[in-house]
KEPA-767744 format. One record per residue (C-alpha): residue number from 1; residue in one letter; x, y, z. Coordinates in steps of 0.25 Angstrom, whole numbers. Layout:
BEGIN
  seq  type     xx     yy     zz
  NUM     a      X      Y      Z
...
% end
This chain:
BEGIN
  seq  type     xx     yy     zz
    1     m     71     31     67
    2     t     66     16     66
    3     t     76      6     68
    4     k     74     -6     59
    5     i     77    -20     64
    6     v     80    -34     58
    7     i     78    -45     68
    8     i     85    -60     65
    9     d     82    -71     74
   10     d     78    -85     71
   11     h     67    -86     82
   12     q     54    -79     76
   13     l     49    -77     91
   14     f     61    -70     95
   15     r     61    -62     84
   16     e     47    -58     85
   17     g     50    -54     99
   18     v     61    -46     95
   19     k     53    -38     86
   20     r     41    -35     94
   21     i     51    -28    104
   22     l     58    -20     95
   23     e     44    -16     88
   24     f     39    -10    100
   25     e     51      1     97
   26     k     44     11     87
   27     t     59     14     81
   28     f     61      0     78
   29     q     56     -7     66
   30     v     59    -23     63
   31     v     59    -23     49
   32     a     63    -38     46
   33     e     65    -52     54
   34     g     74    -63     50
   35     d     79    -78     57
   36     d     93    -78     52
   37     g    105    -72     48
   38     n    104    -74     33
   39     e     90    -66     34
   40     a     96    -55     42
   41     v    106    -52     31
   42     a     95    -51     22
   43     l     84    -44     30
   44     v     95    -32     33
   45     d     98    -32     19
   46     e     83    -30     15
   47     h     79    -21     27
   48     r     92    -13     32
   49     p     87    -13     47
   50     d     95     -5     58
   51     v     96    -17     67
   52     v     96    -32     66
   53     i     94    -41     78
   54     m     98    -55     76
   55     d     99    -68     82
   56     i    113    -73     84
   57     n    109    -88     82
   58     m    103    -90     69
   59     p    102   -101     58
   60     q    110    -99     45
   61     m    117    -85     47
   62     n    118    -83     63
   63     g    117    -68     69
   64     v    132    -66     70
   65     e    134    -70     54
   66     a    122    -61     50
   67     t    127    -49     58
   68     r    141    -50     52
   69     e    135    -50     38
   70     l    125    -38     41
   71     v    135    -29     47
   72     k    144    -32     35
   73     r    132    -29     25
   74     y    124    -19     33
   75     p    133    -12     43
   76     d    121     -2     46
   77     t    112    -12     51
   78     k    116    -15     67
   79     v    114    -30     72
   80     i    110    -34     86
   81     i    113    -49     89
   82     l    103    -56     97
   83     s    107    -69    104
   84     i    106    -80    117
   85     h    122    -78    118
   86     d    127    -69    127
   87     d    142    -74    127
   88     e    153    -64    123
   89     n    157    -72    111
   90     y    143    -71    104
   91     v    142    -57    108
   92     t    156    -53    103
   93     h    155    -61     90
   94     a    142    -54     86
   95     l    147    -40     90
   96     k    159    -43     82
   97     t    151    -47     70
   98     g    145    -33     70
   99     a    132    -34     79
  100     c    129    -21     87
  101     g    121    -28     97
  102     y    120    -42    105
  103     l    107    -45    113
  104     l    103    -57    121
  105     k     89    -63    118
  106     e     87    -62    132
  107     m     87    -47    130
  108     d     74    -39    134
  109     a     66    -29    125
  110     d     73    -16    129
  111     a     87    -22    127
  112     l     82    -27    113
  113     i     77    -12    110
  114     e     88     -5    116
  115     a     99    -13    108
  116     v     92    -10     96
  117     r     92      3     97
  118     v    106      5    102
  119     v    111     -3     90
  120     a    102      5     80
  121     d    110     17     85
  122     g    122     11     82
  123     g    126      7     97
  124     s    129     -7    102
  125     y    120    -15    111
  126     l    124    -29    120
  127     h    114    -36    129
  128     p    118    -32    142
  129     k    122    -47    147
  130     v    131    -47    134
  131     t    137    -35    138
  132     h    140    -39    152
  133     n    147    -51    146
  134     l    155    -45    136
  135     v    160    -34    146
  136     n    164    -44    155
  137     e    173    -51    145
  138     y    178    -37    141
  139     r    182    -35    156
  140     k    189    -47    157
  141     l    196    -45    143
  142     a    200    -32    147
  143     a    205    -37    161
  144     g    215    -46    154
  145     v    208    -58    161
  146     s    212    -71    154
  147     k    202    -82    152
  148     g    200    -90    166
  149     a    206    -79    175
  150     s    198    -73    186
  151     y    191    -60    184
  152     s    189    -50    195
  153     h    179    -40    194
  154     g    185    -31    205
  155     m    191    -20    196
  156     e    189     -7    201
  157     v    177     -1    195
  158     r    177     15    193
  159     r    163     21    190
  160     p    162     31    180
  161     l    156     42    188
  162     h    163     53    182
  163     l    153     48    169
  164     l    141     42    174
  165     t    132     43    185
  166     r    131     33    197
  167     r    119     27    191
  168     e    125     27    178
  169     c    136     20    183
  170     e    127      9    189
  171     v    121      8    176
  172     l    133      6    168
  173     q    137     -5    178
  174     m    125    -13    175
  175     l    127    -11    160
  176     a    140    -18    163
  177     d    133    -28    171
  178     g    125    -33    160
  179     k    111    -27    163
  180     s    101    -21    155
  181     n     94     -8    157
  182     r     82    -15    164
  183     g     92    -23    173
  184     i     99    -10    177
  185     g     85     -4    179
  186     e     81    -14    189
  187     s     95    -15    196
  188     l     95      1    197
  189     y     80      2    199
  190     i     77     11    188
  191     s     70     10    175
  192     e     76      5    162
  193     k     73     19    156
  194     t     82     25    167
  195     v     93     15    165
  196     k     92     18    149
  197     n     94     33    152
  198     h    107     29    161
  199     v    112     20    150
  200     s    110     32    140
  201     n    118     41    150
  202     i    130     31    151
  203     l    131     29    137
  204     q    132     45    133
  205     k    142     46    145
  206     m    150     36    141
  207     n    149     39    127
  208     v    146     25    122
  209     n    135     20    113
  210     d    129      8    121
  211     r    128      0    133
  212     t    139     -9    130
  213     q    149      1    126
  214     a    146      8    139
  215     v    149     -5    146
  216     v    163     -8    139
  217     v    167      7    142
  218     a    164      6    157
  219     i    170     -8    158
  220     k    183     -2    151
  221     n    183      9    160
  222     g    181      1    173
  223     w    168      8    177
  224     v    159     -4    179
  225     e    161    -18    185
  226     v    159    -31    177
  227     r    154    -41    186
% end
């Protein structure tokens, strides 16, 4: 089944790079490109894509405003935000508006392809660095730490060995650390394909849809350390 994609970014060279990466995947089809939020709405109305990949900073209508409009008009179309900002305020605002994914422009090709697949299948996807920042904030809030107070990482961690293998526990910890599949593979001296298999097994065993949900559940249960 073909995933139809629209790319919205006001930098043509960046758009072309994203398009070339996506077109390596036989099941992906880039049906249109645009350079601002207003054009995004018009192109989605014309092409009804499955996924829109959209820059957050654009003239006229920015990516967040355009996302809000697209989610309201075309709820079946999923939006992935692209940004140079990893601040949790940007991320939270984009997700509250209705985006299903948030990627940093420093991403690699594999992360982009994986994000589109996950979002097209109904999941959500955050850049690993963004995930780490968000879960750090979540951990602080959950612990009731006030602004300016000291925060200790010495909380007891109980690895979920009743549910996951030791290797899967290691991978889960590295997901919480914000590592990409490539970074996990380099740390554990295993291939990216093996990492992807471990991540898939973790998601299935934890009964979650994506790696972000897995990390949040792991933090709630004290299965990983946020450091």
